[in-house]
C-alpha positions as CSV (number, residue, x, y, z in Angstrom):
1,M,123.2,91.9,102.5
2,A,120.7,94.6,101.7
3,E,121.6,97.4,99.4
4,N,119.4,99.9,101.0
5,N,120.4,100.6,104.6
6,E,117.4,103.0,105.1
7,E,115.2,100.0,105.8
8,Y,117.4,99.1,108.8
9,T,116.6,101.9,111.1
10,Y,116.3,102.0,114.9
11,E,112.7,102.8,114.6
12,K,112.1,99.8,112.3
13,L,113.9,97.6,114.8
14,L,111.5,98.8,117.5
15,E,108.5,98.2,115.2
16,T,109.7,94.7,114.6
17,I,110.2,94.0,118.3
18,A,106.7,95.4,119.1
19,H,105.2,93.3,116.3
20,E,106.8,90.0,117.5
21,I,106.0,90.6,121.1
22,A,102.4,91.3,120.1
23,H,102.3,87.8,118.6
24,C,103.4,86.3,121.9
25,I,100.9,88.3,124.0
26,V,98.0,87.5,121.7
27,Y,98.8,83.8,121.9
28,D,99.4,83.8,125.7
29,L,96.4,85.8,126.6
30,Y,93.9,84.8,124.0
31,G,95.2,81.5,122.7
32,E,94.9,82.8,119.1
33,H,97.2,81.8,116.3
34,K,95.5,84.2,113.9
35,G,98.5,86.3,113.2
36,H,97.5,89.8,112.4
37,G,94.0,90.4,113.8
38,D,92.6,93.4,115.5
39,K,94.1,92.5,118.9
40,H,97.5,92.0,117.4
41,K,97.3,95.4,115.6
42,I,96.3,97.3,118.7
43,I,98.9,95.6,120.9
44,T,101.6,96.3,118.3
45,E,100.8,99.9,118.1
46,E,100.7,100.4,121.9
47,L,104.0,98.6,122.3
48,K,105.6,100.6,119.4
49,H,104.4,103.8,121.0
50,Y,105.8,102.8,124.4
51,L,109.2,101.8,122.9
52,L,109.5,105.0,120.9
53,T,108.7,107.2,123.9
54,D,110.6,105.2,126.6
55,K,113.5,107.2,128.1
56,T,115.9,104.3,128.0
57,M,115.1,103.7,124.3
58,K,115.7,107.3,123.5
59,I,119.1,107.2,125.2
60,L,120.0,104.1,123.2
61,Q,118.9,105.8,120.0
62,K,121.3,108.7,120.6
63,D,124.3,106.4,121.1
C-alpha cells in the first residue's frame, strides 16, 4: 500500500481512465501499437477534459 495518498486522487483516476481509453481508440482507429504518440496524447487530453467537465463526473466527485 502506498504511503502517500495524495497520488490517489479522483482527478488522477480520471487521467488514468482517459489514458487507457486513448490506447484503445488509437489501436482501434489507427491500428497503431506505438503507445504514446501524438494521436494518443491529443485523445488523452480531450478525454481528460471531457471527464473533468462532465456533469455526472462532477456529481460523483462531490460524493
